[in-house]
C-alpha positions as CSV (number, residue, x, y, z in Angstrom):
1,X,-13.0,-15.5,0.8
2,X,-12.8,-11.8,1.0
3,X,-15.3,-9.5,-0.6
4,X,-13.4,-7.3,-3.1
5,X,-16.3,-4.9,-3.6
6,X,-16.2,-4.9,-7.4
7,X,-12.5,-4.1,-7.5
8,X,-10.2,-5.8,-10.0
9,X,-8.3,-8.2,-7.8
10,X,-6.5,-11.5,-8.3
11,X,-6.8,-13.1,-4.8
12,X,-3.9,-15.5,-5.5
13,X,-1.5,-12.5,-5.6
14,X,-2.8,-10.5,-2.6
15,X,-0.2,-10.6,0.1
16,X,-1.4,-7.4,1.9
17,X,-4.8,-6.0,2.1
18,X,-5.6,-2.3,2.8
19,X,-3.4,-0.8,0.1
20,X,-4.1,1.1,-3.1
21,X,-2.7,-0.4,-6.3
22,X,-0.9,2.2,-8.3
23,X,-0.7,0.1,-11.5
24,X,-3.3,-2.0,-13.1
25,X,-2.9,-4.9,-15.6
26,X,0.9,-4.7,-15.5
27,X,2.7,-7.3,-17.6
28,X,4.1,-8.6,-14.3
29,X,0.8,-9.1,-12.5
30,X,2.5,-9.4,-9.1
31,X,3.7,-5.8,-9.4
32,X,0.1,-4.7,-9.1
33,X,0.1,-5.8,-5.5
34,X,3.2,-4.3,-4.1
35,X,2.9,-1.6,-1.4
36,X,4.2,1.7,-2.8
37,X,3.3,5.0,-1.3
38,X,2.7,6.8,-4.6
39,X,-1.0,7.0,-3.9
40,X,-0.3,9.4,-1.0
41,X,0.6,12.1,-3.6
42,X,-2.7,11.4,-5.4
43,X,-4.5,11.8,-2.1
44,X,-2.9,15.2,-1.5
45,X,-3.8,16.4,-5.0
46,X,-7.3,14.9,-5.4
47,X,-8.6,13.7,-2.0
48,X,-12.1,13.6,-3.5
49,X,-11.1,10.5,-5.4
50,X,-10.7,8.4,-2.2
51,X,-13.2,7.0,0.2
52,X,-12.2,8.3,3.6
53,X,-12.3,4.9,5.4
54,X,-10.2,3.2,2.6
55,X,-7.8,6.2,2.5
56,X,-7.2,6.0,6.3
57,X,-6.6,2.3,6.2
58,X,-4.1,2.7,3.3
59,X,-2.3,5.5,5.1
60,X,-2.1,3.4,8.3
61,X,-0.6,0.6,6.3
62,X,2.1,2.9,4.8
63,X,3.0,4.1,8.2
64,X,3.0,0.6,9.7
65,X,4.9,-1.1,6.9
66,X,7.2,1.5,5.4
67,X,7.9,4.0,8.2
68,X,8.2,1.4,11.0
69,X,10.4,-0.9,9.0
70,X,12.5,1.9,7.8
71,X,12.9,3.2,11.4
72,X,13.8,-0.3,12.6
73,X,16.4,-0.7,9.8
74,X,18.0,2.6,10.7
75,X,18.1,1.8,14.4
76,X,19.7,-1.6,13.6
77,X,22.4,0.0,11.4
78,X,23.3,2.5,14.2
79,X,23.7,-0.3,16.7
80,X,25.8,-2.4,14.3
81,X,28.4,0.4,14.0
């Protein structure tokens, strides 16, 4: 079992670790655990709110999941034409 370090987490819904949740206690609890890069804006505006090691892990996850998948999808579309 993972150590959640005092964070509010429902382990049954965690599909991806290393992200920042941008909503808390949403009526659709699964929405709390979707990777959305909204936190990147908060990091730019108020970096003091983020632990450097957690922030880097989350930024790496955004790059890995959103940029790489997006690039792959674009490449696939071009080949399909």
